N, C-alpha and C positions, 0 to 999 in steps of 0.2 A: 284644435287638442288633437294631439296622436296619443293612440296605446298600443303602439308596437315599437318595440326595442328596437332602435338602428342596429344595424351591424356595426362591428366592432371586433377587435383581438382580444381573446380572453386568455391570461394568463393566472393561472393558480400556483403559489406558493406555498410552501409549508413549514418556512422560516424565518425568523426576523431576515438574516443574514441574507438570504436569497431574496427576500423581499426589498431590502436597501440596494443589494449588487444590482436588480431587475431596474428600479425606477431612476436610480441615477442613470440610465444609459437611455430609458424612453423619455419620448416627447408625446405629447401630447395624451395623457391617461387622468383616469380616476381611480381612486381607491375603494375596495368594495370590503366592509367589514359584515354589517350583518343585512344590509341590503334594502333595509326600510323604508330608507329616504332615495338612495341612489335609483331604485331600478324604478321607481315613479318619478325621478328627474327624468331619467334618460326617456322614459315613455312620451313623457309629456314635452321633450325637447329641451328643456330647460340647460340641458349640455347635452353637445354631442360631440364625441371622443372619439380617437381611433383606438385606444386601448383601455381592457378595465384589467386592472390587477385586483384578485382576491386572495385578503390576506386570513380571511377567516379562520384555517386551519392554522395556524399558529399558536399553537397550543401553550408555549411559553409567555403569551401576553394576556392569557385568561387567570386572574387569580387576583385575592383578594387577601392580605397579609398583614397581620397585625406586630408591628415594632414597639407597642409600647407607647412610644412617645408621639406617635404618627400610625396613620394606616396608607398603604400602597394600596391601589386599585389598579391591575391590567388595562390596559384600553379596549383590547377584545372581551373584555367581563361582560356579559348579559345583564341586561336590567333587571329580568328577574332574581339573579343569581343575588344582585346588589340589592334587590328589595327583603330578600330573604334571608340575608347574612345576619348572625348574632353579630358579629365584628360592626357593622356598619351602624346596625340598632343599638351597640352600645355605644359607639365612639363618633358616630355620626349619623345622628338618628336624623336630621335634616334631611340628608339626603337619600335616607331609605323611605321617609314619609314622601317626598317628591317623586321617588322613581315608583312609589304603589300608583301612583295619580297619573301615570304615564299611560293612553294606547291601552292597547290589552294585553290579557295575559299570553296569547298568542305571539303577538309583536312582541315584548319584553322578552321573551325565548330566543326571540331571533335578532334583537337590535342592540349596539353594545355602548356602554358609554363613551366610547371614543368616538365613534361614527355619530353620537349624538352632539358632541364637541364641536366635532370636526366639519359637521353639515354646517355650523353657525348661522343657525336659524334664529333672529332676533327673539323667538320664541321656545327655544330651547330650555325645558325642563329642569335637568339639571344644573346649567348655568346659577340660578340664583343661590341654593344652597350652596354649591362650591364657592361662589364669590364670598357669601360670608363666613367660610369656614376657613377662608386664606388660603385655600388651594393652590399647589405650584404643578404643572404642566410638564414633564419629560418628553422634550421631542427629540429624536437619532437620527443620523446620517452615518453615511459610511466614514465620516470626518469626524462624528463621536459625536457627544451628548450635551445638550445646552435644558436649562430650565427657566421657565416663561412662567410668571406668577400671571394667575387666569385671568387677574384684571389688565394683562395688558397682553391676551392672548388674540381677544377680538376685534379688527379693524371695520367690518362694516355687516350686513349683508351677505352671507355666505364666504365672509373675507375672513382668514386669518394668518396669524403671521410664520403659521407654517408655510418653510421654503419647500420647491419642487422635490426637491432630494430626501425631503424628511417623513417621520413619520412620527404620530403620537406614541408614546410608548408607555408612560404611566401616570397615574394622577395621585399627589403624594397631599395626604389630606393632615395636619399638627391637630393631634390629640388635645381639647382643650375643656378638661373635667369644669364642673362648677359654673356651666353658664346654662340660659334657658334658651332654645331655637322653637323656630314653627315657620311652617309650610301652607301658605294658603292660594289654591288656584282658583281662576274664575274664569269657566267658557261658557259657550252656549251650550253644552249640555251637561249632565251632573258626572257623566265619565266617558272614554272613548274621545278625547276633545284636544284641539289645539288650546292654548291661553291667551285669553283674551287681554288677561291681566295676571302675572304671577308674583308674590310677593315670599320673598324668604328673610328671616329677622333671627339675629344673636343679641343677647345682651346680657352683661355682667353687671352683677350689684355689689356694692360694699357700703354699710352704715347707712343702706335707704338712698344711694346714690347711685348712678348710672357710673359704672368705671369704664364700661364698652359697650358700645352699640355698633353693630352690622347692619345693613337694610340692604336689599339688590331685589331689583326685580326686572322682568321681563315682557317683552311683545309692547314695549311702551316705548321704545328707541330703537334705531338702525342695528343697537347690540345689546345684550343682556349688562343691567348698568349698576354701580352701588349708588345709594343717595347719600352723598357725601354731606350735605346741606344737614340735612334730617339728621345723619351721626353727630355731625360735630355739635349741634342744637343741644343735644339730650345729654352728651356727656361732661358729666360734675354735677349734673341736674336731679335734684332730688325725684323719685320716682312719685307719679301723682299724675292721672288722669287728665290733667290740664296740661302738663308736660306733655306727654305720649301723643294726646290731641292736636297739640302745634308743630311738633315734628312731624308726623303723617303731613301735615299740609306743605311742608319743606321740600316734600319728594319732586314738587311740582318743576323745581330748580334744576333738575337732572335728569329729567323726562321730555323725549320731544313726541310723543303719540302719533301715530297717521291714522287717518279713517281708512277703513275698508271693509270686507265684506262681513267679517266678523264683529265688527263693532266703530262704532265711531271717534275719533280723537277726543272730544269731548267726555263723551260716557268712560274713554281709559281713563282720562285725568282725575274723574272724580272717584271712579273704583280703587284708583290706586292710593289714593286718599285714605276712602274706608279701608281697604285690604291692610294696608301699613298699621294702620291705628291698630286691625282688629290683631293681625301677627306679633304687634310687640305686645300686649295684653296678652295673648296664649304664652310667650315665651318668657313671661314674666310668672306666669301662673305655673309653669312648669320646674321654676325655679321657689316656689312654694310663696310667691308673692301676687297677690289678687290687689286687681286694682277694678275699682268702682267703675262699672260703665256709666 
């Protein structure tokens, strides 16, 4: 293990245009937002780069905006601002819930939502809530903008669809009233910990039948994933404990956990089923539907 940051060229930019112009010319660089992941990665030599581009002072990328039918979050918005935002609490409560369980207050006041996503850790805790909320990510370069659904953003551990000359600019979250959501995280400690497994769920119910179901997990595959088999099983079925329990078992079709220092693959599989069931029940309770355990 190494604990000294290797030498590199350091560039600090103050505007998005300046950042895009610089990264279009540089090679072998990493972008620094809050630095809570990158600094550690540099110290342990996960990355060795010639250049670091500090975008933390780009004020135009830090905001939470309510557009009525959607909310927009700038990529440099601090996690603590998201946890405390009345807009997020009202219109995307599952995201606020997840962020409150991330790291410590001090880290959340440095770390950004964009950094958590672009780091592309399989354990990224902002990913499951954004997956069930059908968020879209706006990516920008000197050539223009493009939108990518979050379901297509992650390619593998620490790999995304971001091109070398692109930055994540904004997260767009559709507002969907009348749904129930929840986020449950299991770690090796009760707080300040990485996920062993985390599950986010969203449910919509009409006439006591599931109209829509979305389930997402992290730490159980190379990327955060949607549990499509379980979702499809529940759609159109009556709300009942037996149906929820059966659907929870089907998450095993969409995950491929590994064993590591935090947990074994078998434990992750077992807890994925348990947490999915518990999260679905909690999501139902938040729209006034009680399912007896």
